[in-house]
Phi, psi and omega in degrees: 000066180298136179092355185249143175285132187244005178228133181224157171293313184232134176241119176255125183257111180116123183254025176289195181293327175293313178294319174302314183290320178298315184294315181298315181290321176298321178295319179292339174276006177100352186280147166276130193235133168243126180247118187254125185228132188286335176262188179259018190223142173266151175122336175058229185297337181288327188236333186253321187236353191220236207257075172309317179289332186262351200302294179272063183255156177057048175277351182236145178272183188291350182260006177084009182271137176281115177255356179243107178230229182061221184300324178294325179285325184297309184294323177299315182296321181295318181288325179300307183303331183273359181084021181239025173208152171269161175295156173308116176261119190226074179292150189305319186285354176251337186300315182292335178275359188050041187225070176248170185240143171237091193287136175231156170269118185296329179294317179285337172297318181297318178294323181292319183293319175293321174303308181304317179297319176295319181295330184265356180080022175284128171279129180259137169233103187258166178054038183226141186242123173288120181240002178190168178247138175266118185248153170226094186064233182265018184248129174273139179223018176163187182221154172261132189234139170239136187213191180292339180269003178123210181245135186219153162262134173240127189256147182208158183274328174220133182248140178239125179273109172236037182279346179092321184248012171069032185292322181289320180299323178289317176303325184281355180086016178294149176291129180237160181230128177213148180291163175295151184303324185295338182245000175307142174298146179295152172263162185217164169237128185273163175203152186235141185233150169235176180081017178285136169276092189293326180297316178295319181293322182295319179300324178292320181291319178304319186276341184227053188292340177291351185268008183240159180263129183240010185307319182293345184261353182261110182240127181298342179268005184251140178272051177227145185254165174304325178291327178288330179291313179296329178293324174299321178290323178298325186258001182298133176241000177219128183305338179293341180288341186267323180081317182204159168228115179231129179138267189050048198297311181289319179295320178297317178297315178298319180292325179294319178291329180272004183076021185250014174212159182249157183274015189268334187210167170279167182255131179170177179199165174252181180246146177231097177289140177238184181300148174075019177079010176285140177237128174255158174262131188242117180259132177218007177241001184265005172210120177202154188218134187254186181050050182235115178279129174287010183245010180233101186297330178294319183290322179295320183294321176297319181298316174302316187291311182296321180294324181288329170298319180292328177297323175297318173300312184294325178291324177299322177296311180296320182288328190257346190237326190260125181304132180103344179266354188305324179244021176284165185207148178281128177252348179199146172234148178294141178263358180227155171289138168279107184270116183279330187208136180214208181273153175232147179301156160267107186258185177291355165209144178249109182282135185246162174299318180302317178305308186294323178298331177269008179052058195297154178233143179220142181293332183260027180301145176237005179166178188234159169209160174229015173291137180295162175267158168076031176266113180238136171274146171234163184269082175200172180297343177248038183309320186282331176295333185276349182300133177101008181230144181229096187059040175087352178262140181296130181226351184285126179229131177264128175286151171269083185102230181243139176256158184263148181254121184281143180302326178306337177289347179272347187256115178292145175293143157079342178243125183264161178066023179233136170236159174236148173210162183084208189299335185264019178291167191280100174220169165277178184299323182284341178262007184310126178256080186251002188273161193297315185298324178287328180289321180295315181300307183288326176297312173305316180295316183295319183293318174300313181297321180293317182295325179293316178303319181292313182300319181274351182065037179234184180264163175296334179293324180288345174300333183299333180274348180223043192289344179297325177296321177296314184297316175302320179296319180294319181294320172300329178281358174100358181284151173262113188272315182243145178299332183291346180267001181291144182237000000 
């Protein structure tokens, strides 16, 4: 790679939301940063494979306090000022469940992300796949990359694994933890539709509130009842009041009997507001395939094939059975699988579902979350109803407000100069932190820690002994580090 820099302070592997926030924060900390992404696009599950309607969800806890700030709030405000995001939308029937949406336009998010990387001096290497780790004993000192120019080694003082599935950590020999293949959450391919007659659909919703699933809105710490939630659906006059529609239970069962639905997922969609008040329907639960290891390309290929077959069936259902979809049309399909579950590092601390249920506090906290623990999708028509069960046992636990995320979940055991952020941080299965807001929080913290380690000439593990300095950097950057600082 003649003419290109091959040595950096910080190498970030993976350009999804965790990698983007890690790269921005590390660059702001004075580090030279390389961000490597296997596709030509930044954003990962937010823009390429997953949930534009669900993306900036759960930024507020069940008490209405915003616990996810820092770079995620900065990007929301930036898009809002440019006309590509809506204000934080918090209807009463969603606030208590800590399940509100702060809508953004994912296409404009991509353009903003490229702008921010350029502004902060982050070097991008796109269409490049990290295939190995350069090791010196138990210390990572670079990565192996394959791209259209061949195979290369690129060296860095600190490497951050933001691949989602912990590929770099695995290459480096880290201890990893993954559920058995038979219980892994199914992966999915999203698609987006325009042309919905929202008035007609809302009339159906108003008349049939019993046809939808509300499990996600029922929080034992919230003073709202199922009857009050259904009343909100009965009175809704704007689709934005709903946030999502999951269920269509009788219509789906009729279609299943007629051969117009498949048995692998439930029916429903999220919302994607666009310029000029237009609202699109975004589907990410209507095609999914299980027993697929994200480390087996043959299995992943089969997952792609089966999910796309299911999209055809799902669309036939919505066009022929659901009021308001008669003249709707698909405008986009995901090009990547949304991988819901893979391996996680075993770090210096393993965050558990029990920790989350106990609304945990840590001296080395680097951020907050209010997502419940133990939420698993399963491959059946009641996938959403199955959330919170693991082989039949109840696993879903709701924090009372926001819980703290310890720095140690970013630090792999036994391998130095490596950090993890995003979906592969160190948790048990019930504590899995795979959602967008969580990936921003851990990504920003990892970027700050990497830059600090470079500055101090120490390893990220040694930051554990002076974590207060890291916490001050995060606070100065707008993040909420401790629950006691919530307003």
